[in-house]
Phi, psi and omega in degrees: 000313179302325185294311177305312184291327178297316183289313176306318180287323181292313184296320172305313185297313182292326181288321179302315181293322180297317184294315180300318177291327172288330174303314182300317179299321182297349178283343190302306184306317180297312176300313175291339175283326185276321184244076185293149170256131183282084178192179185283159177300333182290321179299321179287328175288324181288328182289316179300318184294308181292316182285325176298322180295315177300310177307312177292316178293337178283321184271349184296328174301342179279339176244025168112351187281135176254132186300322171309334177288339178304313177288335176292322184296334174297343178265003182259127184296327186292334181292323187279327168306312171301314176296317178298315182293324183284328177287313178299324179297313178300326186285313198275333179294315187284336178291322176296312183308309185296331188263321188251350189095156178305305183306306180297317180298320181294310187302305188297320179290309185288335182289330184272347181294300184302307181297320177294319180298314179298320175291308172305318178294322180291313187282324182278306186265354180065025178251094185297122174294147183275179182288332179294318176295324176302310184295309187297320173297320173305303176307315179290328174289324177301308180307318177295321178297316175304312183301316188270352191300319186286343186256000187287144171233091183292112172263217183285164185295332182300320183307303181301314176300320184296320176295315180292331168289322177298313180291323173294327179301319175300316173309312180297318177313297189298335184275327177293309181304320178299319178304305185297320182291320178286335176281003184089017179292142178287141189285351168265318188296324181299299175291334178301304185292317177307310182291329176292317177292318178298320184287330177293321169306307187291332185297337172293328184273328189249015191294321183289311184296328179297319182291337175279352180293138172279099187278076177271184178304308181307309189295317178292327179296306182305314182303306181301321179290311181298324182285306195284307185279301185278356176240309178290300179298313183301319192269339173288325176291328187281313169305320176298320181296319188287000170292338185245004179221167178286160171307319186296320183284320176296329176289331181289320182303335184283358171294344175288339174301312183287335173298314186294317178300313181291323179296312180304311178300331172279318176297311193257316184274351180068028171287141183278134182260107175289169175298319178297317171303311185301318178298313184298314180291335180289313177304317175301310177299327171296314181296317172307315183289321180296319180305332184291345187269351186261324187305319185297330175280313177296335175282334174289324177288321181295335176293346184230349182231165180103173191245176170056049174267163187279000000 
């Protein structure tokens, strides 16, 4: 009985951390809409990635991270997968936004994350998602589709393809992060090093636009908030949460990001929530609530099944 209670408590803590992290990530759109930086979306993505990396690496020693372990991370294949997928997400997602519009890019990208993470976790980590995960994810993604249906702008096929690549990349990122967490990786140093490597790759693409930014006090403040809070802190909480849930469940928790963004849009930006939008958000919330019944069972299975354990 005590073991069952402990597993349930650990799973609940993991879900709470994951939801909190995704909620913070959901602040990015609202903040960027209110306090714009006069540059391309790709530059904003680079700033989030690079400043998030620096903040995580600076704060890591305060919570047990050892500087000497940073060089060791470079020898881990998982960190390079995390770096490549985090950078490619920024590039492919914003390319999709330009071709297909914000609503379509966000819907396809976020909708692809849970199934891709679950399938990769099943194949690579041997952690088969349970029935609750399948049902909760279906309900949540369906709600996301209903929420975004009236805003869709189907452009060329490349825009949709870019969004799919971005979503599948995050699915791979979550599984690589899970492997590295199991190997003893620090929850701040892991994403910090991955984002640092990824931002170096993006720098080649955005260096000209970056120099053209008008770096006034407001722009610096917005960049710091987006990087430290909506990227650094948000992803540290997500990685901490992954200690107690599978990549598939962690990916489903990411559906809370558009929920937070939609609620903030109504409360802060004065956007109108239609009946269709309200129904869609309600389904997403129901899916997230249903998912909360799943992690305890999956955590029990994870203790005896799966690959890449410490």
